[in-house]
DSSP file (Angstrom, degrees, kcal/mol; ACC not computed):
  #  RESIDUE AA STRUCTURE BP1 BP2  ACC     N-H-->O    O-->H-N    N-H-->O    O-->H-N    TCO  KAPPA ALPHA  PHI   PSI    X-CA   Y-CA   Z-CA
    1    1 A M              0   0    0      0, 0.0     2,-0.3     0, 0.0     0, 0.0   0.000 360.0 360.0 360.0 142.7    0.0    0.0    0.0
    2    2 A N        -     0   0    0      1,-0.1     3,-0.0     3,-0.0     0, 0.0  -0.633 360.0-124.8 -81.3 129.2    1.3    3.5   -1.0
    3    3 A R        -     0   0    0     -2,-0.3     2,-0.1     1,-0.1    -1,-0.1  -0.557  30.7-110.8 -73.6 141.5    1.8    5.9    1.9
    4    4 A P        -     0   0    0      0, 0.0     2,-1.3     0, 0.0    -1,-0.1  -0.385  24.4-120.9 -64.2 148.7    0.0    9.2    1.5
    5    5 A N    >>  -     0   0    0      1,-0.2     3,-1.7     2,-0.1     4,-0.6  -0.728  30.5-170.5 -97.0 100.8    2.2   12.1    0.8
    6    6 A F  G >4 S+     0   0    0     -2,-1.3     3,-1.3     1,-0.3    -1,-0.2   0.847  77.3  59.2 -55.1 -41.3    1.3   14.4    3.8
    7    7 A P  G 34 S+     0   0    0      0, 0.0    -1,-0.3     0, 0.0    -2,-0.1   0.732 106.4  50.1 -67.8 -11.5    3.0   17.5    2.9
    8    8 A L  G <4 S+     0   0    0     -3,-1.7    -2,-0.2     2,-0.1     2,-0.1   0.566  93.0  94.0 -95.1  -5.5    1.0   17.6   -0.4
    9    9 A M  S << S-     0   0    0     -3,-1.3     2,-0.2    -4,-0.6     3,-0.0  -0.493  79.5-121.0 -79.8 149.8   -2.3   17.1    1.5
   10   10 A T     >  -     0   0    0     -2,-0.1     4,-2.7     1,-0.1     5,-0.2  -0.456  33.7 -99.8 -80.9 163.0   -4.3   20.3    2.5
   11   11 A D  H  > S+     0   0    0      1,-0.2     4,-2.7     2,-0.2     5,-0.2   0.944 125.9  49.6 -52.8 -51.7   -5.1   20.8    6.3
   12   12 A A  H  > S+     0   0    0      1,-0.2     4,-1.8     2,-0.2    -1,-0.2   0.833 111.6  46.9 -59.6 -35.7   -8.6   19.4    5.6
   13   13 A E  H  > S+     0   0    0      2,-0.2     4,-1.8     1,-0.2    -1,-0.2   0.862 113.6  46.4 -73.1 -34.9   -7.4   16.4    3.8
   14   14 A L  H  X S+     0   0    0     -4,-2.7     4,-2.4     2,-0.2    -2,-0.2   0.868 112.2  50.4 -77.8 -33.5   -4.8   15.5    6.3
   15   15 A R  H  X S+     0   0    0     -4,-2.7     4,-2.2    -5,-0.2    -2,-0.2   0.909 110.9  51.1 -63.8 -41.2   -7.3   16.0    9.2
   16   16 A A  H  X S+     0   0    0     -4,-1.8     4,-1.6    -5,-0.2    -2,-0.2   0.926 109.4  51.4 -62.4 -43.8   -9.8   13.7    7.4
   17   17 A Y  H >X S+     0   0    0     -4,-1.8     4,-1.6     1,-0.2     3,-0.5   0.944 109.0  49.0 -63.1 -47.6   -7.2   11.1    7.0
   18   18 A I  H 3< S+     0   0    0     -4,-2.4    -1,-0.2     1,-0.2     6,-0.2   0.904 109.3  51.6 -49.7 -45.1   -6.3   11.2   10.5
   19   19 A L  H 3< S+     0   0    0     -4,-2.2     3,-0.4     1,-0.2    -1,-0.2   0.789 115.9  41.4 -63.5 -28.6   -9.8   10.9   11.6
   20   20 A G  H << S+     0   0    0     -4,-1.6    -1,-0.2    -3,-0.5    -2,-0.2   0.609 123.6  38.3 -90.6 -17.6  -10.2    7.8    9.3
   21   21 A N    ><  +     0   0    0     -4,-1.6     3,-2.5    -3,-0.2    -1,-0.2  -0.467  68.6 163.3-135.5  58.2   -6.8    6.2   10.1
   22   22 A R  T 3  S+     0   0    0     -3,-0.4    -1,-0.1     1,-0.3    -3,-0.1   0.720  72.5  60.3 -55.3 -26.0   -6.5    6.9   13.9
   23   23 A E  T 3  S+     0   0    0      1,-0.1     2,-1.9    -3,-0.1    -1,-0.3   0.562  77.0 100.5 -79.8  -9.3   -3.8    4.3   14.3
   24   24 A D    <>  +     0   0    0     -3,-2.5     4,-1.8    -6,-0.2     3,-0.4  -0.516  46.6 177.9 -85.9  84.9   -1.5    6.1   11.9
   25   25 A K  H  > S+     0   0    0     -2,-1.9     4,-2.4     1,-0.2     5,-0.3   0.835  76.8  59.3 -57.8 -32.7    0.9    7.9   14.2
   26   26 A E  H  > S+     0   0    0      1,-0.2     4,-2.4     2,-0.2    -1,-0.2   0.934 105.2  47.5 -61.5 -42.1    3.0    9.3   11.3
   27   27 A A  H  > S+     0   0    0     -3,-0.4     4,-2.0     1,-0.2    -1,-0.2   0.878 113.4  50.0 -67.5 -33.2    0.0   11.2    9.8
   28   28 A F  H  X S+     0   0    0     -4,-1.8     4,-2.6     2,-0.2    -2,-0.2   0.869 110.5  48.1 -70.6 -32.3   -0.8   12.5   13.4
   29   29 A Y  H  X S+     0   0    0     -4,-2.4     4,-3.3     2,-0.2     5,-0.2   0.889 110.9  52.8 -70.7 -39.0    2.8   13.7   13.9
   30   30 A A  H  X S+     0   0    0     -4,-2.4     4,-2.7    -5,-0.3    -2,-0.2   0.951 112.1  44.6 -61.6 -45.7    2.8   15.4   10.5
   31   31 A Y  H  X S+     0   0    0     -4,-2.0     4,-3.0     2,-0.2     5,-0.2   0.953 114.7  47.2 -66.7 -47.9   -0.4   17.2   11.3
   32   32 A V  H  X S+     0   0    0     -4,-2.6     4,-2.4     1,-0.2    -1,-0.2   0.936 114.2  48.1 -60.5 -39.8    0.7   18.3   14.7
   33   33 A D  H  X S+     0   0    0     -4,-3.3     4,-0.8     1,-0.2    -2,-0.2   0.943 110.2  52.3 -59.4 -44.1    4.1   19.4   13.3
   34   34 A R  H >< S+     0   0    0     -4,-2.7     3,-0.9    -5,-0.2    -2,-0.2   0.935 114.3  42.6 -54.6 -49.6    2.3   21.3   10.5
   35   35 A M  H >< S+     0   0    0     -4,-3.0     3,-1.3     1,-0.3    -1,-0.2   0.851 107.4  59.6 -72.3 -31.2    0.1   23.2   13.1
   36   36 A S  H 3< S+     0   0    0     -4,-2.4    -1,-0.3     1,-0.3    -2,-0.2   0.609 100.0  57.2 -73.1 -14.5    2.9   23.8   15.6
   37   37 A H  T << S+     0   0    0     -3,-0.9    -1,-0.3    -4,-0.8    -2,-0.2   0.226  88.8  90.2-100.0  12.2    4.9   25.8   13.0
   38   38 A R  S <  S-     0   0    0     -3,-1.3     3,-0.1    -4,-0.0    -3,-0.0  -0.851  82.1-112.8-107.4 139.8    2.0   28.4   12.3
   39   39 A P        -     0   0    0      0, 0.0    -2,-0.1     0, 0.0    -1,-0.0  -0.366  40.4 -90.1 -69.0 158.0    1.9   31.5   14.4
   40   40 A P        -     0   0    0      0, 0.0     3,-0.2     0, 0.0     0, 0.0  -0.253  33.5-123.3 -63.4 152.2   -0.9   32.0   16.7
   41   41 A I  S    S-     0   0    0      1,-0.3     2,-0.3    -3,-0.1    19,-0.0   0.927  83.5 -20.9 -66.4 -46.4   -4.0   33.8   15.1
   42   42 A A        -     0   0    0      2,-0.0     2,-0.4    19,-0.0    -1,-0.3  -0.946  48.9-160.8-164.6 146.1   -4.0   36.6   17.6
   43   43 A I        -     0   0    0     -2,-0.3     2,-0.5    -3,-0.2     0, 0.0  -0.994  20.1-179.3-125.9 123.7   -2.7   37.4   21.1
   44   44 A I        -     0   0    0     -2,-0.4     5,-0.1     5,-0.0    -2,-0.0  -0.988  18.4-143.9-127.5 121.2   -4.5   40.2   22.7
   45   45 A E    >   -     0   0    0     -2,-0.5     3,-2.1     1,-0.1     4,-0.1  -0.499  31.7-110.4 -81.2 153.6   -3.7   41.5   26.2
   46   46 A P  G >  S+     0   0    0      0, 0.0     3,-1.1     0, 0.0    -1,-0.1   0.808 117.0  59.6 -63.5 -26.9   -6.6   42.7   28.2
   47   47 A E  G 3  S+     0   0    0      1,-0.2    -2,-0.0     2,-0.0     3,-0.0   0.594 102.4  58.7 -76.9  -4.2   -5.6   46.3   28.1
   48   48 A D  G <   +     0   0    0     -3,-2.1     2,-1.7     1,-0.1    -1,-0.2   0.206  69.6 112.3 -97.7  13.9   -5.8   46.0   24.2
   49   49 A W    <   +     0   0    0     -3,-1.1     2,-0.2     4,-0.1    -1,-0.1  -0.349  40.6 138.3 -92.8  55.9   -9.4   45.0   24.0
   50   50 A S     >  -     0   0    0     -2,-1.7     4,-2.3     1,-0.1     5,-0.2  -0.625  66.1-113.6 -96.9 163.8  -10.8   48.1   22.3
   51   51 A E  H  > S+     0   0    0     -2,-0.2     4,-1.8     1,-0.2     5,-0.1   0.894 116.3  54.1 -66.0 -38.2  -13.3   47.9   19.6
   52   52 A E  H  > S+     0   0    0      1,-0.2     4,-1.6     2,-0.2    -1,-0.2   0.928 109.0  47.0 -55.0 -48.6  -10.8   49.3   17.1
   53   53 A R  H  > S+     0   0    0      1,-0.2     4,-2.0     2,-0.2    -2,-0.2   0.903 111.0  52.4 -63.9 -39.1   -8.2   46.7   17.9
   54   54 A M  H  X S+     0   0    0     -4,-2.3     4,-1.9     1,-0.2    -1,-0.2   0.832 106.9  52.2 -65.4 -30.6  -10.8   44.0   17.7
   55   55 A Q  H  X S+     0   0    0     -4,-1.8     4,-2.0     2,-0.2    -1,-0.2   0.816 108.4  51.8 -70.9 -29.4  -11.9   45.1   14.2
   56   56 A Q  H  X S+     0   0    0     -4,-1.6     4,-1.9     2,-0.2    -2,-0.2   0.912 110.1  47.6 -71.4 -40.2   -8.3   45.0   13.1
   57   57 A V  H  X S+     0   0    0     -4,-2.0     4,-2.2     2,-0.2    -2,-0.2   0.861 110.7  52.5 -64.7 -40.2   -7.8   41.4   14.3
   58   58 A I  H  X S+     0   0    0     -4,-1.9     4,-2.7     1,-0.2     5,-0.2   0.945 110.8  48.4 -66.3 -45.0  -11.2   40.3   12.6
   59   59 A K  H  X S+     0   0    0     -4,-2.0     4,-1.2     1,-0.2    -1,-0.2   0.908 110.1  50.3 -68.3 -36.1  -10.1   41.8    9.3
   60   60 A K  H  < S+     0   0    0     -4,-1.9     3,-0.4     1,-0.2     4,-0.3   0.923 111.8  47.8 -62.6 -41.6   -6.7   40.1    9.5
   61   61 A I  H >< S+     0   0    0     -4,-2.2     3,-1.4     1,-0.2    -2,-0.2   0.921 109.2  53.6 -63.0 -42.7   -8.3   36.8   10.2
   62   62 A E  H 3< S+     0   0    0     -4,-2.7    -1,-0.2     1,-0.3    -2,-0.2   0.685 103.9  56.8 -72.7 -15.8  -10.8   37.2    7.3
   63   63 A H  T 3<        0   0    0     -4,-1.2    -1,-0.3    -3,-0.4    -2,-0.2   0.487 360.0 360.0 -92.8  -1.3   -8.0   37.9    4.8
   64   64 A R    <         0   0    0     -3,-1.4    -1,-0.2    -4,-0.3    -2,-0.1   0.543 360.0 360.0 -74.9 360.0   -6.2   34.6    5.5
């Protein structure tokens, strides 16, 4: 059986593969490694919770 090429899979494809093949540790580690190398979406300190700042964060997320 041919092994899937995890780097070529989209996030959704890899996630679906993992859910269907829960015993495949290599796939699980490939997914965790991929996710751990991404920056956090947003880190907002409590003093930065202004309406203007929240709108900036929302726009940034929507453009991804």
